[in-house]
Phi, psi and omega in degrees: 000315179297320181295322180294320179294318179297319180297314181296323180295321181293317180298316181297318181296318180297318180296322180292319180297313182294323181297330179281351183252026178291137179278139174280187182301133183296154181298148179281142174251123181309130175067029179222158177233162178249155184284328179238109185248107177212177187277327182227150181225139179280150175307136181095344177291148185238141173236152180238128179269140176229132179293141180292160178305133181098356181233154181232150179290123182256315182204169179086174183266140180279330185253135179227148184240138174287113184279175186290348178271358180081026179230151174270146175295158179302124184271122180244010183291141178228136174244129181242153181298143174295153178254138173266154182293158176301129187291350180087196182254150177252112182299130181063026178201193179215158179241128181249136178198161174247324178223164179235040183247172183310132178075355175282160183237156172236148180240147183247142174212156183250155176291158176307135182097000181228150181241137181285127177248102183130187182291142180278337183230144175226144184244145176284119186269171183297334181273007178081017179242157177277141181290154175070187179256135181304133179281175173219159181259119179252145184293148174296144179255152177242148177291167176307135183292148176282130180267126180295148177301135182066024178232168178222157172271118184285318173213148183205114181288116182270137177243167178308130182081007179055043181258133176262136182240171182313131178076004171296143182243144172229155181231140184250156174213147181259157178294160180308142181074003175249132181261141180273119178255117184114191180285139180282349177241153175225152184231145173288115187269175184294336181269008176084013177242160176277144173295174190311125176275131182286177180238146177254119184244133178287126186233135172227155176237148177289170177304128183292148177270156183284183179237152182295134180062025179209192185205166175255133181283126171053041180282144178236138181284099181196177173273148183244145181275166179305133178074002172293151185232153170229153180245156185239158174217168182242153179282146171048234185267009175290149184245134179288128179237118183113188182295137180289334182244154173235143186239145174286117185262171184293348177275002185070017175245160176276145177292174186306131178267157176281175174231160180254119183265139186282152174284172182238133168279145179271116189281044172224149182276322185215121178188155173253129182232167172267125181222115183057039175083003181234154176279126184227135176280125182303317185291345181251303188264349184232039179298327181275357181082200180235163182273166178306137177075004173272159184228139170237160180239131179265149178269128178239151185261135170261104186293324182294319182261356180053052177217174181238155178220165184250146177231124182284153174218128185253150175270120179238100177048055176088358181245127178222126182253124179286134179301144181297332183286344182281132177240116180287132183280144176277186184296312185291318180295330179286339180273318188260346183241149181292140177299143180305324182296340182263356183276171183295133178281138176293145181288329178223157182286132182292000000 
């Protein structure tokens, strides 16, 4: 009898002790749920934590047990957001983002001249994928270009459907006698318009005037159309200096005309000079002188070395200056002394 009473007393006492050690609701883990959610737990009861959709278990234990002291062990479990893959590059555009984790967003934009085709924003979903379909940047289109009056499009790259897109180029040309005013090319711009279209203007020039000491070849007294040309020539021994042709320009004026440069008389009576690589007597072979831009070389004496050297002199529009070192020989010196051109050449220029 006594033993039965003692047993019942121990059981009752144990029950009271255990009843006082019941665990309360387990601590919350950010972004996680428990499998058994209630207000009280008996010692020995176990709960399992599971990360919510969009989060993954990073560290710590998933299962925890209510111990006999009525407390839960220190919870170290962590759930972190899932990561979505790097979205890649957007051709002709850019992708902006700060994070690539669950619920974060990325935004798409296109470079000037391109339009976004598709969603502007995409979100990282719980399954680790980006929402929607990746957009793309398509070029801005331009309407058919306006053709200037009396003009033609020289080249135009045609695409399917004859559609012009951003940075497409076209080139213009005007009909004969019409001058193109403005840029000869136009481009499909970022705002969907063509850059400035040129104008074709009818241009004529009056009958060209002649040049001094020269003439115009086959000129006819009439008006001349844009880009028509005339050619010039010079009289006698005059030399043409400048472009041989002149053109009717879009300003209704002729382009720069040439001029006729005069020949030069050689201002010495008797001397031997170098002309085109040969020794020539002025009094015999160069009575008419030389033409503009031609050069002759005079022989000068180096008294110290008793040798001669040459100094060039050029004809510039009728003017030729004899070098100071040249001394024209008189009658007696030309009879009794050897011509400078026949004397020993100096090895180096003094």
